[in-house]
VOGU-3710 file (C-alpha; in Angstrom, 3 decimals, decimal comma):
1> mspvnqnspl> 13,438/29,056/-55,281  10,978/31,895/-55,195  8,886/32,520/-52,052  5,347/31,228/-52,007  2,667/33,859/-52,476  0,607/34,263/-49,290  -2,560/33,992/-51,310  -1,355/30,743/-52,898  -3,061/27,444/-51,927  0,466/26,143/-51,245
11> eipksrnile> 1,039/28,529/-48,330  3,051/27,232/-45,389  0,754/25,666/-42,695  0,413/27,718/-39,548  1,144/26,396/-36,036  -2,538/25,823/-35,424  -2,761/23,498/-38,414  0,174/21,476/-37,107  -1,185/21,216/-33,573  -4,546/20,088/-34,852
21> kislgivnge> -2,844/17,010/-36,286  -1,173/16,035/-33,008  -3,037/13,279/-31,186  -2,530/10,833/-28,341  -3,322/7,180/-28,511  -2,704/3,780/-26,966  -0,412/1,334/-28,750  -2,458/-1,335/-30,529  -5,609/0,274/-29,152  -8,699/-0,158/-31,303
31> nlglgtmnrl> -12,250/1,027/-30,748  -11,322/2,719/-27,504  -14,264/3,616/-25,277  -15,069/6,962/-23,702  -13,738/5,735/-20,349  -10,296/5,033/-21,802  -10,234/8,406/-23,532  -11,275/10,047/-20,279  -8,333/8,442/-18,447  -5,943/9,401/-21,230
41> ymatellhlk> -7,043/13,021/-21,090  -6,606/13,185/-17,298  -3,135/11,636/-17,559  -2,137/14,240/-20,148  -3,295/17,131/-17,981  -1,436/15,714/-14,963  1,782/15,532/-16,994  1,333/19,213/-17,779  0,811/20,044/-14,093  3,976/18,189/-13,114
51> kewdglklci> 6,126/20,716/-14,960  8,255/23,021/-12,844  6,651/26,428/-12,408  6,015/29,087/-9,814  2,493/29,361/-8,509  -0,389/27,112/-7,558  -0,672/23,688/-9,165  -4,413/23,147/-9,152  -6,297/20,274/-10,747  -10,107/20,399/-10,894
61> ieeleahlhp> -11,908/17,302/-12,187  -15,672/17,211/-12,495  -17,133/13,726/-12,027  -14,034/11,748/-12,940  -16,114/8,556/-12,755  -17,696/9,370/-16,129  -17,711/6,267/-18,385  -15,484/4,366/-15,925  -16,343/1,066/-14,291  -15,867/0,858/-10,473
71> qaqmkiidal> -12,477/-0,884/-10,598  -11,073/1,802/-12,909  -12,414/4,510/-10,584  -10,546/2,924/-7,669  -7,303/2,703/-9,662  -7,503/6,357/-10,672  -8,158/7,674/-7,179  -5,242/5,583/-5,875  -2,995/7,015/-8,583  -4,042/10,574/-7,790
81> rtdakdiqmi> -3,338/10,054/-4,078  0,122/8,534/-4,616  1,481/10,146/-7,784  0,120/13,680/-7,556  0,835/14,653/-3,951  2,318/18,017/-4,950  -0,851/19,051/-6,807  -3,933/20,552/-5,160  -6,934/18,430/-6,177  -10,587/19,443/-6,234
91> ltshspnlas> -12,779/16,566/-7,380  -16,559/16,426/-7,682  -18,340/13,100/-7,733  -21,617/11,217/-7,402  -19,818/7,885/-7,023  -20,052/5,867/-3,767  -16,985/3,974/-5,004  -14,850/7,117/-4,934  -16,439/8,342/-1,698  -15,455/5,098/0,013
101> kvpleniilc> -11,858/5,422/-1,157  -11,164/9,049/-0,285  -10,245/9,773/3,368  -13,353/10,960/5,205  -11,662/14,112/6,458  -11,039/15,183/2,835  -14,696/14,951/1,822  -16,926/18,018/1,520  -20,683/17,431/1,301  -22,650/19,832/-0,873
111> kdsdayplsh> -26,239/20,404/0,210  -28,733/23,229/-0,407  -26,166/25,453/-2,146  -23,758/25,156/0,778  -20,628/23,134/1,546  -20,031/21,038/4,669  -16,438/19,859/5,213  -16,070/16,593/7,129  -12,713/17,552/8,598  -11,872/17,201/12,312
121> sntalspeny> -12,791/20,754/13,284  -16,242/20,677/11,674  -17,881/17,449/12,866  -18,441/15,568/16,129  -16,269/12,723/14,827  -13,425/11,734/17,133  -10,053/10,348/15,967  -11,421/6,905/16,876  -14,478/7,501/14,661  -12,303/8,486/11,705
131> qylerfldvt> -10,113/5,436/12,208  -13,131/3,122/12,387  -14,833/4,638/9,333  -11,611/4,480/7,323  -12,006/0,698/7,374  -15,760/0,152/7,546  -17,219/2,970/5,425  -17,313/0,827/2,293  -19,098/1,235/-1,047  -22,435/-0,095/0,215
141> ksnlffakgv> -22,465/2,443/3,064  -20,974/5,433/1,213  -24,245/6,063/-0,621  -25,303/7,912/2,568  -23,297/10,894/1,273  -25,698/11,293/-1,643  -29,045/10,540/0,048  -31,882/12,886/0,941  -32,446/10,859/4,109  -30,613/8,082/5,953
151> iivegwseei> -31,753/5,117/8,055  -29,008/3,388/10,052  -29,728/-0,173/11,219  -27,806/-2,783/13,185  -28,182/-5,876/11,048  -29,364/-7,815/8,030  -32,857/-8,525/9,364  -33,641/-4,818/9,571  -32,099/-4,175/6,155  -34,339/-6,847/4,597
161> iipvlaklsn> -37,613/-5,988/6,355  -37,566/-2,177/6,583  -37,907/-1,467/2,821  -41,058/-3,627/2,781  -42,498/-1,904/5,864  -41,653/1,441/4,267  -43,752/0,588/1,201  -46,615/-0,555/3,448  -46,363/2,897/5,083  -46,458/4,693/1,710
171> cdltkmevsl> -42,807/5,668/2,068  -40,925/3,990/-0,766  -37,254/4,424/0,177  -36,079/4,372/-3,436  -38,563/7,009/-4,589  -37,760/9,183/-1,577  -33,996/8,755/-2,186  -33,399/7,447/1,324  -30,292/5,385/2,019  -30,604/2,328/4,280
181> vnvgstaflh> -27,224/1,712/5,923  -26,538/-1,592/7,672  -23,603/-1,101/10,051  -23,643/-4,769/11,100  -23,357/-3,977/14,816  -24,292/-1,419/17,458  -21,543/0,889/16,159  -24,087/3,285/14,651  -22,587/6,307/16,414  -19,512/6,163/14,184
191> fakifvrtdg> -21,771/6,770/11,193  -24,334/9,088/12,787  -21,679/11,573/13,889  -20,834/12,256/10,249  -23,998/14,391/10,246  -23,404/16,112/13,593  -21,753/19,490/13,059  -19,622/21,444/15,506  -19,345/24,530/13,314  -22,753/25,883/14,295
201> rklnvpvsii> -24,542/24,689/11,167  -27,161/21,965/10,750  -26,819/19,566/7,835  -30,286/19,249/6,345  -30,292/15,438/5,966  -32,672/13,572/8,330  -30,910/10,575/9,864  -32,809/7,828/11,719  -31,044/5,329/13,970  -33,036/2,122/14,587
211> sdldnrpdey> -31,832/0,018/17,504  -32,891/-2,867/19,713  -33,615/-2,176/23,358  -31,875/-5,414/24,436  -33,784/-5,735/27,716  -33,866/-9,542/27,820  -36,774/-11,116/29,723  -36,024/-13,301/32,721  -36,831/-17,028/32,885  -40,464/-16,151/33,581
221> gifrndenks> -40,735/-13,966/30,483  -40,881/-10,717/32,470  -39,136/-7,602/31,201  -37,544/-5,493/33,902  -36,481/-1,880/33,434  -32,757/-1,203/33,491  -32,431/2,330/34,863  -28,823/2,679/33,727  -29,763/1,729/30,165  -32,777/4,039/30,210
231> raieslkssf> -30,608/6,953/31,310  -28,031/6,131/28,618  -30,731/6,103/25,929  -32,194/9,422/27,068  -28,713/10,926/27,199  -28,020/9,754/23,658  -31,310/11,148/22,366  -30,685/14,517/23,985  -27,183/14,661/22,511  -28,856/14,722/19,084
241> sqtsvkafya> -31,492/17,307/20,065  -30,021/20,154/18,002  -29,092/17,975/15,021  -30,819/16,178/12,157  -30,153/12,802/13,830  -32,815/10,947/15,828  -32,645/7,599/17,621  -35,601/5,172/17,631  -35,580/2,201/20,004  -37,626/-1,001/20,043
251> eewtlewcly> -40,554/-1,088/22,461  -39,185/-4,312/23,981  -36,093/-6,425/23,544  -35,338/-7,014/19,841  -36,791/-6,579/16,359  -37,896/-10,227/16,267  -39,704/-9,960/19,591  -41,513/-6,814/18,464  -42,564/-8,534/15,233  -43,841/-11,481/17,252
261> kspslsthfr> -45,867/-9,202/19,555  -47,067/-6,861/16,800  -50,841/-7,130/16,205  -50,203/-6,068/12,607  -47,424/-8,508/11,749  -47,529/-11,341/14,293  -49,423/-13,777/12,047  -46,975/-13,316/9,167  -43,984/-13,467/11,493  -45,056/-16,681/13,217
271> asvakvhsgt> -45,684/-18,297/9,857  -42,201/-17,309/8,640  -40,529/-18,691/11,808  -42,475/-21,941/11,552  -41,560/-22,262/7,867  -37,846/-21,671/8,375  -37,627/-23,966/11,410  -40,232/-26,510/10,337  -37,719/-29,330/10,709  -36,941/-28,610/14,370
281> eefingifee> -38,734/-30,090/17,340  -39,967/-26,678/18,537  -41,768/-25,772/15,308  -42,473/-29,111/13,651  -45,792/-29,189/11,777  -46,029/-25,408/12,115  -46,701/-25,493/15,864  -45,567/-22,246/17,487  -45,022/-22,163/21,246  -44,020/-18,867/22,807
291> nkfvkklrkd> -41,808/-20,293/25,548  -39,757/-22,258/23,013  -39,514/-19,193/20,762  -38,252/-17,100/23,680  -35,582/-19,693/24,502  -34,363/-19,658/20,923  -34,361/-15,876/20,814  -32,454/-15,764/24,097  -30,043/-18,420/22,819  -30,457/-20,507/25,952
301> kgtapldkvk> -27,983/-23,342/26,437  -28,971/-26,506/24,603  -31,237/-24,538/22,244  -30,373/-23,879/18,609  -30,687/-20,153/17,821  -33,111/-18,707/15,308  -31,964/-18,164/11,735  -32,928/-14,477/11,861  -31,768/-13,541/8,361  -33,620/-16,406/6,715
311> iatvlagmle> -36,737/-15,618/8,751  -36,519/-11,968/7,658  -36,188/-13,043/4,014  -39,235/-15,308/4,208  -41,210/-12,669/6,121  -40,415/-9,974/3,549  -41,718/-12,247/0,802  -44,920/-12,966/2,739  -45,525/-9,268/3,404  -45,117/-8,483/-0,300
321> espptlqsdd> -47,376/-11,332/-1,412  -50,062/-10,740/1,203  -49,700/-7,152/2,511  -51,260/-6,629/5,953  -52,775/-3,395/7,203  -50,453/-1,676/9,662  -52,508/-0,658/12,674  -51,978/2,924/13,806  -51,925/1,892/17,490  -49,373/-0,905/17,006
331> kyikyiidai> -46,800/0,147/19,599  -44,413/-2,709/18,777  -43,566/-1,477/15,280  -44,166/2,217/15,944  -40,455/2,888/16,416  -39,708/1,497/12,940  -42,530/3,364/11,215  -41,603/6,628/12,979  -37,969/6,203/11,918  -38,984/5,565/8,304
341> kyacnanr> -41,311/8,573/8,174  -38,736/10,872/9,737  -36,040/9,919/7,202  -38,518/10,200/4,321  -40,489/13,281/5,258  -38,469/15,537/7,565  -37,592/18,897/6,000  -39,113/17,920/2,621
//
């Protein structure tokens, strides 16, 4: 058989032509989405990296969450952590899902063309902080890594009311890209220390901590100063003096007490309490008596406590439907407004 002329249309296909016909697929897979193809491509590259060779095995993936739903993102990051331990990984992401799954000490924040590792030697986080955050820094809280400002609060009432007060103060949290993080307790220091550097650099993300003062009134309704608590608060504030973190405390007692005393919001707040507890003896027919309110807020024996979350929900609706004017000299909500403005406007 005579050799084929190189100029003939029947010339032998080159390697490139053969390789172009090689493809990967999923058995019985039809109409596969971009997410599935994304996962398939990553799996193929990892197989290549698992080959024996001398030198650095480095895998760089840009935004691996592309086209993947949250559950798939979680599965992939788990697989990378367990099945690719001998490969150096550099991953970029805008996904709170992935940020909540990766160990905090392995995260590097990128801000203003600089990188801020969150490893032990670079932050004020203690081993106890890392251990706590490993369990409680979930998806809803991990959006703080991507925010231009952060507000840390202690509970659901603050989380419900603060966005409404922010809008009344011309500081829409969504438009300003500010993350509101509800830590569900007074454990805000675990989260705040993420932004406190020990490497001599200041992370340019304003962080507001909003906290109750918790100075309960006595049986006569009198608030007495607790010198030990006052010193502790001042010490905490000064510990943040060279950082982007600031603490804002209630003027008196709790959020609910400040709302009750606020000349700007008291009418709305009383109406919301009376509406939520309209079936109880203390607030039947909308009657609002301060001494009975105080007993409920103090959780005195024999007194049913206030449903704070439901009250906050009703109050937020009232404030949206009938927005009040926030008085500039309202000292009872000043700490909230100052915290909102700091997180929204500092360093902008």
